[in-house]
C-alpha positions in Angstrom: -13.5 36.2 -4.2 -13.7 38.4 -7.5 -11.3 41.1 -5.8 -8.8 38.2 -4.8 -8.8 37.1 -8.4 -8.4 40.5 -9.7 -5.5 41.4 -7.4 -7.4 44.1 -5.6 -7.1 42.0 -2.3 -3.7 40.5 -1.5 -4.7 37.8 1.3 -2.2 36.5 3.7 -3.0 34.2 6.5 -1.6 32.2 9.0 -3.2 29.0 10.8 -2.4 26.0 13.0 -5.2 24.2 11.7 -5.2 22.2 8.3 -6.3 24.5 5.5 -7.7 21.6 3.6 -10.6 21.5 6.3 -10.8 25.1 7.3 -11.1 26.7 3.8 -13.5 26.1 1.1 -12.3 24.8 -2.2 -13.0 27.8 -4.1 -10.9 30.1 -2.1 -8.2 27.4 -1.4 -7.9 27.1 -5.2 -7.0 30.5 -5.7 -4.2 30.5 -2.8 -0.8 29.1 -2.6 -0.1 27.1 0.7 3.3 27.0 2.5 3.6 24.4 5.3 5.9 25.6 8.0 7.5 22.3 9.5 9.0 22.2 12.9 12.4 23.5 13.3 15.4 20.9 13.7 17.8 20.8 16.8 20.4 22.9 14.9 18.0 25.5 13.9 16.5 25.8 17.4 20.4 25.9 19.1 20.9 29.1 16.7 17.6 30.6 18.2 18.5 29.6 21.5 22.0 31.2 21.2 20.3 34.8 20.3 17.6 34.3 23.1 20.3 33.7 25.8 22.1 36.6 24.6 19.1 38.8 24.6 18.4 37.8 28.3 22.1 38.0 29.3 22.2 34.3 30.2 25.0 31.9 29.7 24.8 28.2 29.4 27.7 26.1 30.1 26.1 22.7 30.3 25.4 21.0 27.1 22.7 18.7 29.0 20.7 21.8 29.7 21.1 23.2 26.2 19.6 20.0 24.9 17.0 20.0 27.7 15.6 23.1 26.5 15.8 22.3 22.7 13.9 19.0 23.4 11.1 20.8 25.7 10.4 23.2 22.6 9.1 20.4 20.5 10.5 22.4 17.3 8.7 25.6 18.1 10.7 28.7 18.2 8.2 30.6 20.3 8.1 28.0 22.8 11.9 27.9 23.1 11.8 31.7 23.5 9.2 31.6 26.2 11.3 28.9 28.1 14.5 31.1 28.1 12.0 34.1 29.3 11.0 31.9 32.0 14.5 31.0 33.1 15.4 34.8 33.0 12.2 35.7 35.4 13.1 32.8 37.7 16.4 34.2 38.3 18.0 30.9 38.9 21.1 30.5 41.2 22.4 27.8 38.6 21.4 26.9 35.2 21.8 23.1 35.8 19.7 20.4 34.7 17.8 19.7 37.9 16.9 23.5 38.3 15.8 24.0 34.9 13.9 20.7 35.1 12.0 21.7 37.7 11.0 25.2 36.1 10.0 23.3 33.1 8.0 20.6 35.1 6.5 18.7 32.4 6.9 19.0 28.6 3.7 20.1 27.0 2.4 17.6 24.7 1.5 18.6 21.1 -1.9 17.6 20.6 -5.0 19.8 19.9 -8.3 18.2 20.3 -10.3 18.4 17.3 -7.5 19.8 15.1 -5.1 18.4 12.7 -2.6 17.0 14.9 -5.5 15.1 17.0 -6.7 13.3 13.7 -3.0 12.5 12.6 -2.4 10.9 15.9 -5.8 8.9 15.8 -4.9 7.9 12.1 -1.5 6.6 13.6 -3.3 4.7 16.2 -5.8 3.0 13.6 -3.3 2.5 11.2 -1.1 0.6 13.8 -4.0 -1.6 15.0 -5.0 -2.4 11.5 -1.3 -3.2 10.7 -0.9 -5.7 13.6 1.4 -3.6 15.8 0.4 -3.9 19.4 3.2 -1.6 20.5 2.5 1.2 18.0 -1.3 1.2 19.1 -0.2 1.5 22.7 2.2 4.3 21.8 -0.2 6.4 20.1 -2.8 5.7 22.5 -0.5 7.0 25.1 0.6 9.8 23.3 -3.3 10.8 22.9 -3.8 10.5 26.4 -0.9 12.5 27.6 -2.2 15.3 25.3 -5.7 15.5 27.0 -7.7 13.2 24.4 -10.9 11.7 26.0 -10.5 8.1 26.2 -13.8 7.4 25.0 -12.7 8.7 21.5 -10.1 6.1 21.4 -12.7 3.4 22.4 -15.2 4.7 19.8 -12.3 4.5 17.1 -11.4 0.7 18.3 -15.0 0.0 17.9 -14.8 1.0 14.2 -11.8 -0.8 13.9 -13.2 -4.2 15.2 -16.1 -3.8 12.7 -14.2 -2.5 9.6 -10.7 -3.9 9.8 -11.4 -7.2 11.9 -14.9 -8.0 11.1 -15.8 -11.9 11.0 -12.2 -12.9 11.2 -12.7 -12.6 14.9 -16.0 -11.2 16.1 -14.9 -11.2 19.8 -12.9 -8.1 19.0 -16.4 -6.2 18.8 -17.5 -7.7 22.0 -14.1 -7.2 23.8 -13.8 -3.6 22.7 -17.6 -2.7 23.7 -16.7 -4.4 27.4 -13.5 -2.1 27.5 -15.8 0.9 26.9 -18.3 -0.3 29.6 -15.3 -0.7 32.1 -14.1 2.5 31.7 -17.5 4.2 32.3 -18.0 2.2 35.4 -14.7 2.4 36.8 -13.2 5.8 35.6 -10.0 6.6 33.7 -7.0 4.9 35.7 -8.6 1.2 35.3 -10.7 2.3 32.4 -7.7 3.2 30.2 -6.0 -0.1 31.0 -9.1 -1.9 29.9 -9.1 0.2 26.7 -5.4 -0.6 26.3 -6.1 -4.3 26.6 -8.5 -4.1 23.7 -6.5 -2.2 21.5 -3.9 -4.9 21.9 -6.4 -7.7 21.3 -7.4 -5.9 18.1 -4.1 -5.4 16.9 -3.1 -9.1 17.3 -6.5 -10.5 15.6 -6.8 -11.7 12.4 -8.0 -8.8 9.8 -10.5 -9.1 7.4 -12.5 -5.9 5.8 -14.7 -8.4 3.7 -18.0 -7.3 5.6 -16.9 -3.7 5.2 -16.4 -4.0 1.5 -19.6 -6.0 1.1 -21.8 -3.5 2.9 -20.1 -0.7 0.7 -21.0 -2.6 -2.5 -24.7 -3.4 -1.2 -25.1 0.4 -0.4 -23.9 1.4 -3.9 -26.2 -0.9 -5.4 -29.2 0.1 -3.5 -28.7 3.5 -4.2 -28.9 2.6 -8.0 -31.8 0.4 -7.6 -34.0 2.1 -5.0 -37.0 2.0 -7.1 -37.2 -1.7 -7.6 -40.1 -3.2 -5.7 -39.9 -6.0 -3.0 -40.6 -9.4 -4.6 -44.1 -10.4 -3.5 -43.0 -13.6 -1.9 -40.9 -11.7 0.4 -43.8 -9.1 1.5 -46.0 -9.5 4.6 -49.7 -10.1 4.3 -51.3 -8.7 7.6 -54.5 -8.1 6.3 -56.9 -10.4 4.2 -56.8 -8.0 1.2 -53.1 -8.1 0.8 -53.2 -11.9 1.1 -55.8 -12.0 -1.6 -53.4 -9.7 -3.9 -50.7 -12.4 -3.4 -48.5 -10.7 -0.9 -46.3 -13.4 0.6 -47.4 -16.0 -1.8 -44.7 -18.4 -2.4 -42.6 -17.7 0.4 -40.9 -20.8 2.1 -40.4 -20.8 5.6 -36.7 -21.7 6.3 -37.3 -23.8 9.3 -39.6 -26.1 7.5 -36.8 -26.8 4.9 -34.3 -29.6 5.0 -31.4 -28.3 6.9 -33.2 -25.1 7.5 -32.2 -23.8 4.0 -34.7 -22.8 1.4 -33.2 -24.2 -1.7 -34.0 -22.1 -4.8 -35.8 -19.2 -3.1 -34.7 -15.8 -4.2 -34.1 -12.7 -1.9 -33.4 -10.0 -4.5 -35.6 -8.0 -6.8 -36.2 -10.0 -9.8 -34.9 -7.0 -12.4 -31.5 -7.4 -10.3 -31.1 -10.9 -9.9 -29.0 -12.9 -7.1 -26.0 -11.2 -6.0 -22.8 -12.1 -3.9 -21.5 -9.1 -1.8 -19.8 -11.0 1.1 -16.6 -12.7 0.1 -15.0 -14.2 3.3 -11.2 -14.0 3.6 -8.9 -16.9 4.6 -8.2 -15.6 7.9 -9.4 -16.5 11.3 -13.1 -17.3 11.8 -13.8 -16.4 8.1 -12.2 -19.7 7.1 -15.0 -21.5 8.7 -17.6 -18.9 7.5 -16.3 -19.4 4.0 -16.9 -23.0 4.0 -20.3 -22.8 5.4 -21.1 -20.1 2.7 -19.8 -22.0 0.1 -22.3 -24.8 1.1 -25.4 -22.6 1.6 -24.8 -21.0 -1.9 -24.5 -24.2 -3.6 -27.8 -25.3 -2.2 -29.4 -21.9 -3.6 
């Protein structure tokens, strides 16, 4: 690090990974990062002309030109490799059918565990959260075509069902988990459709992050107050000594109370006081939950 700062070492690197994840902050702060974006069709066309000239090939069919450019996915090296493949194949005719057979199938842009993987997974998540079943299906298909493990998509759907749907539609969690079970029982062909079905359900389900926010708030509070003792009336008294010391004294059993609610009983450390973390939305099942919770809190 000191040699980089002094200029003794000039560090130049290239990577297909996201440097924000692959380099530590200290090193990254001392470097200039340049992003190389995919080439556009016009730029690729110029490179294609040079590659064809180098291989002594001629293209008269504009459809074949577009076919090669599209197959390169904005990557000059891939385009040059395609031209080299065509030259080595010594095709009798450079038409769309013969070039298509040579190319067979366009290689999907996807790197399991890399930056593109996380970007596509993010696009899938945001499509479901944004209530776009069509977008969700597209990005799911993109990941599968690229070789993504379908269970990765199922895991993300489970997270979405809890984080972004929550109690607005608790069935989303059950349906997503069932889809995962179907995949494990019947394999990818039918299993992928089950996961797709769950993705569509989650996309059109009412959305709520109320539980997600409430739990994060509770976690933050717990970290700040982790030394506060459990109130005596909430403690168990499994031994005679603990009973004599007052453990559990004053606790009221909810099932013996009117309507099953212990009015006036507290459930937080006394130094913290009663808190309200969970605030239901006005969407889906949380409409009913909100009404119920309002009644419960009034009885407290």
